[in-house]
N, C-alpha and C positions, 0 to 999 in steps of 0.2 A: 652645450646644447645637445639633447637627445632627441631623436625623431621617432615618433610613435604613430603609425599610420599616416605617415607624410606630414604631420603635424609637428612643429618644433616645441619642445618643452625645455625650459631652463633646468639644467642638472641639481641645483639646489632645491627647486620646488618638488621635483621628482623624488628626491631623497626625503624631503619632508613629508611628502603625500605618503610613501611607504612606511616612515616612521610612525605617522599618525594612524595609518591603518593598523599597524601591529598595536598601537596604543588602545584602539578601540576595541580590538579583540581582547587585549588584557582587561580592559574595563568590564566587558560583558562576562568574561570568566570570573572576575573577582566578584561581581554583583550576584552571579548564580551560586558561587561558592559561600557567601556570607548568607544569602537568603536560605539555602538548603541546610546549611548547618545550623540556623536557628530553628528550623523545624525538625531537626534531628535526622536528616538525610545525610549520610556518609557514603563515602567511595562511589559518588555519582560518576558515571561513565560520560564525559562531555561530548563524545562522539554520536551520542544519541540525541544532541541538541543542535546538530549541524545547521537545520533549517532555521531554528531560532537565532542562532548566533549570527548566520548569514544575514538574516533579515534585519537584524539591529545594525550591523556594521554597514552594510550597503545602504541602508536607509540615511543613517547619519552622514555618512561619507558623501552621498549625493546632495544631501541638504548643504553640506558645507561647501560643496563645489557652487551649488545655486546662490548661496549668500555672498559669494566672492571672497571665500576665505583663502583660496589660492591666487588671487591677484597679488602682484608684487607690491603694489601700495599697501595692502593689508599686511603683508609680510614684513614690511619696512616700519610699520607704525605700530607699536604695541596697543595704543589706544584704540586704533581701528581694528585690529585683531580682536581685541577684547569686546568690543561692541558687536562686532559680527559673530563672534563665538557665543555671546548671550542669546542673539536673535537664533542663531543655528540651533541651540540646545531646545529653545522654545518650540520652533518650528518642527524639530526631530520628534520631540515628545507628542505633539499634535498629530503628525503624521503617523507614527508608530501606533498611536491609540487608534487612528482610523483604520490601519492595516489588522490590527488585532480583532477590530469589530467586524471588518468585512472577512477577514479569515480565522474564525475561531479555533480552526485546527492547529494554528500555531502556538504552541504551549509556551509562550514567553509571559511569565507573570508581570503585572504592572509594577509590583514592588520590586522586581529585578531591573525593570527597566529604569525606574527611578535611582536605583543603585549605580547602575552602569552609566547612567547619563551624568550623575554627579561625579563618579570617577573620571569620566571622559572630559567633562568641563575643567576639572582641576589639572588633569593631567596635560590636556592641550594648552591651557595656560602657560603651565611650566615649559613645555616643549617650544612653544612659540616665543616665550621670553628668552630661552637659551638660543633658539634659532637666529633671533634678532641680533644677538651679540656675536655670533660665529659666522653668519652668512657671508660676510666680507672677509674671513680669513683666506690665507693664500691657497688652501688646498681646494676651495671652491672656486678659484679664478683659473681661467685658462690663459696661459702666455701666448700672446698674438704678436706677430710681427708683420709690418705693413710695408710693401713695396710700393713706393709713391707718396709724393707730399703736395699733390695738386688738390683740385675740387673733390674729386672722388675720394681721395685719402681723407681729406677733411669730413666728408659725409660719413665715412667708415668710422673715424673717430667719434663723431656725434652720436651714432647708432650704438656704440659700445661703451661710452663714458657716463651714461646716466646713473643715479643712484640706484643700488642695487644691482649693477651690471656684474655679471659672471665672468668678464674678460678683463685681462690686464694688458695694456700695449706695452711690450718691452722695447719698441723702437719703430721710427718711421724712416725709411731710406728714400732720398729724393733721386731720380733717376736721371734728371736734367737740371740745368740751372734755372729753367723756367718754373718749375715747382716750387712755389713758396707760400702755400696756403697752410701748411702745418709747421708752426714754430718749433724749432729745436731738431728738425729734420736732419739726418746725416747723409751726406754724399755716398751712394752706393760704392763708388771706387774706393773710399777710404776704409771700407770695411774689411777688405782682404776675402777670406773664404767664407761664404756665406754658410756652408756646411759647418764649419767650426764655430761660427757665431750662434747658429741654432743649438748646436750641441752644448756649447757653453752656458747658454741662458735658458735651457729647457724650453725652447720655443715648440709649441704644440701645434701652431697653424700658422701659416703664411698666407696673407690677404694680398692679391695682386690688385692694387687700385691705381693703375697707370692710365692716363688719358688716351695716349696713343701707343698701343703695343708693337707695332711694326718696328722691328729692329731694336726694340728697347728691352724686351723680356731676355733675362739670362736663363735661358731654356736650359743648359747643362747644369747649372747650379741648382735650378729648381727641381729638376729631375732627380738629382743626387740627393736632395733633401727629401723629396717624396718617396724615394726607394729607401730612405732610411726611417721611414715611419711618420714624417711630419706631413699633416694635411695642407694642401695647397687649395685655396678658395679664391674665387674672383669676388671683387667688391659687391656686386649686386646680390649674390647668394649670402654673402656674410651680413649684409643689411636686412635682408629677408629674414634671416635666422634670428637676428637681434631684435628686430622691431615688428615682425610678424606683417610685414608689408612688401610689396613690390615697388622699389623706389623708381619714380617715373624720370628722375634726373639721370639715372644710371643704367636703366634698361634699354635693350635694343633688340631689334627682330631676332637677330642670331642667337641671342640668350634666351629668348622665349621658344625658340625652335629646338635648341640643343638641350635645354634644362630639362630635368624630370618634371613631370606634371603637365598641366594644359593640355592633357591628352583626353579630357572629357571623363565622364563617369562611366564605370562599367554598367552593364545591362542590369546586373544582379543589384548593384548599389542603388540604381534609379528605380527598379522595382520595389525595393525595401522603402525607399524614401517616398514613393508614390502610395504604398499601402499605409505607411506610417501617417502620411497627410490625411488619407481618408479616414481612417480609424480614430485618429486624434481629433479631426475636425467634428466628426459626430459626437464623440465624447465631450469635447469642450463646448459645444453648442448646447447641449443637454445640460451640463453643469452650469452653464452661464446664462441659461434662460432667465432667471430672475433679475440678474443684472442688466440683460438686455431690455427687459419689459421696463424696468425701473428708470434707465437711462433714456429710453424712448419718451417716457412720459415726461421726464424732466426737460428734455430738449424741446419737445414740442410746446410745453407749457410756460417756458420761460423766454422764448424768442420765436419770432415770426419765420416761418419757413418750414421746409420738410424735415424730417427726422434724420434721413440718410442723406449722405453727400456723394455723388458720383461723378467721378471725374477720369478722363482718359489718360492712361499711362501706357508706357512701353514695356513689353515683356520679352519672353523668349523668342530669340530670332528677329527681334525688332518689330514684331507684331504687336498691335495695340488692344488693349482690353479696358474695361471700365472698372476701376477699383471702387469698392464700396466703404465708406466710413460713416461714423456718426457725425453729423453736422457739428462742428465746433465754432464756426464762424459765422458771421451775420451774412444774409443771403446776398448782398451787394458788395461783397469782400473784393470783387474785382470788377467794379461796375464799369470800368473803362474798358474791359475785355483784354487787357494785358496781363498775363500771369506775372506773379510776383512771388519773392522768396518770403518764407515765413520769417518773421523778425522776433528778436527778443522783446517781450512785454508788447506783443502785437495788439493794436487797438482794435483790429477786426475780430478778435477772439471774444466770444461771449464769455458770462460768468461760469456758467456750466461747462462751457468749453475748456476753460483753463483747467478745470477738475479733472474732465476726462481726459484731456491731452497729458496732464502730469501723471495721472494714473495709468495711461496707455488704453483707457476703456475704449476711446474713440476707435482703436484698432481692431477690436473684437470683430465688427462685421466683416473684416477682410477674410475671416475663416470660411465665408461663403465662396470667395474668390479662389481659396485653396481647395476646398470641396469640389468646385467647378472645374479645376486643373489649370487656371490661368496663372496661379502663384502657388509657392510652397511655403511651409513654415520657416524655412532657412533659405536665404539667399539675399542678393543684393536688393536695395530697396528700389522699386519701380519709380521712374521719373516721368514727367509729363513730356510730351513730344516736342513742345516749344524749347524746353531747356535741353533735351536730348540732342536736337539739332544744333542749338547754341554751343553747347558743351562740347560736342563732337568735332566741332570746327577748331577749337582752341586747346583741347586737352588730347594728348596722344592716347592712343588704345581705348578710349571712352567706350566705343561700341562694343568692346570685348567683353563687358559686363553683361551683355545680352546673350551670352553663350549659355547661360544656365537660367532657370526659372527664377524671377524675383521673389522675394520672401518678406514675411512680416517681421522677421528679425534676422539679424546677420552678424558676420565678423566685424564690418565696418560699424554697424550701430552698437555694437558692445564696446568698440575701442575708440570711437571719435564721437564728439558731440553732433547734434543735428546739423546737417549741411544747409547753410543758408547764404552760400555764395559761391563763385566759381572756384576760390581757393579751397574751400571746404570740400566742394565735389571732387576736386583734385585729390586732396588728401584721403577721402573716403573711397576713392577709385583705387588708390594703393592697398588698401585693406581688402577690397572686392577682388582684385586680381590675386592677392594672396589666397583667398578662399577659392576662387575657380582654379588656381594652379595645384592646391594642395587638398582638393575636395575628397572627403571620406565621409563615410557614415558616423565613425567616430568623432570628426570634427562637427558635424551636424548636432551630435549628441552634446558634445561640450557647450556648443553655442546655446542650445535650447535651455540647458541647465543653468547656464550664467545669465540667461536673460531674466531670470526671477531676481538677480541682484540688480539689474537695471531698474525694475519695478520697485524694489525695496529702497534703493537710492539713486533717484532719478537724476541724471546728468544731462545737460544739453537738451532738455526737452522744450520744444516750442510750438 
């Protein structure tokens, strides 16, 4: 796992991204070479076309990020990769066409773009096919040794044992007779020298997953291994790296205090975030005006009640505000006055409501909340005060999600289906805590880009 701007990225995906970036460069170079040779242009200095080459590569790459090409599920399934590749190339063609129209000074011929996209599509298809068959080779896996065989060790094993995992567990050492959650664990006393075991098995990381550390940690052995270059990680940090979550069953206040992160965003980051929110809000409201008008007409003419739905939500610092959305449910959805979770195939949702929920159009009016400053484009989803009070009593650290502004989209929304129960809220909080802990403008950018994937392939929409 490689960390970039405080966000963990699997090493195989980083290698794949670099390789495909180079492939896009080769594709645009080949497209320009062929087209220029067709019209008799020889000995062209490609350094004169840096803006054109950059525009092509960056546009195609961002589109690939947006369509989910770098999700692990897409990399593991060639059919999913192929489908998303076709969509990516089509969207890239439309996007580049718009860019060339808006910026005519960019001298990128449409014929060159067609050549380059054709080469890109073929090359990416070959790269993905090869990657699918080599991603699980030994050189892509990190050898991990786990100290512990109890509940924490079991959670460590589960976090790193999924399909496409980039770690390989070389052993689990039980520290006491009571640790029996991991089958096949070896008693630590029978190992002999931990340093020798680490060197013999080429261990790259030791994960400490002991329930009670007092008097149980082999400090001298761990220090010896650490000084010899082997990384030593606690179980909570390891799970965070593997899953993109802060595991509530493992976390404790001392870990949150001493771990990196949770320090709040820097003033410059907050300024950039706010400037982006304002400028993007104005731009999106302008571009989406026809959709807003059409949706308003459809909502008003197909069901009784107001066009917009206002609801009290909890925001930054626990302060409440009114979120605005297109009304997608009947006006008497909560006639008894008791807040309810949205359900799958909820009978309260109108016919038009189903469409605008699936396409996320009902969320567009929240841009006014972003413009006002109650929300941001990226952040935890704001929840109703009734549920906040209820969940805060049963879920540890739930109120920590109010350390940042709520958002229209977020890390939890990308990685977990719509929360419709207390257990769902607990799982989504683990993603929210990861976002709060590792916040950066870079992570916001990744979330915004990948939100396009959620729109194209909706999962968990209710």
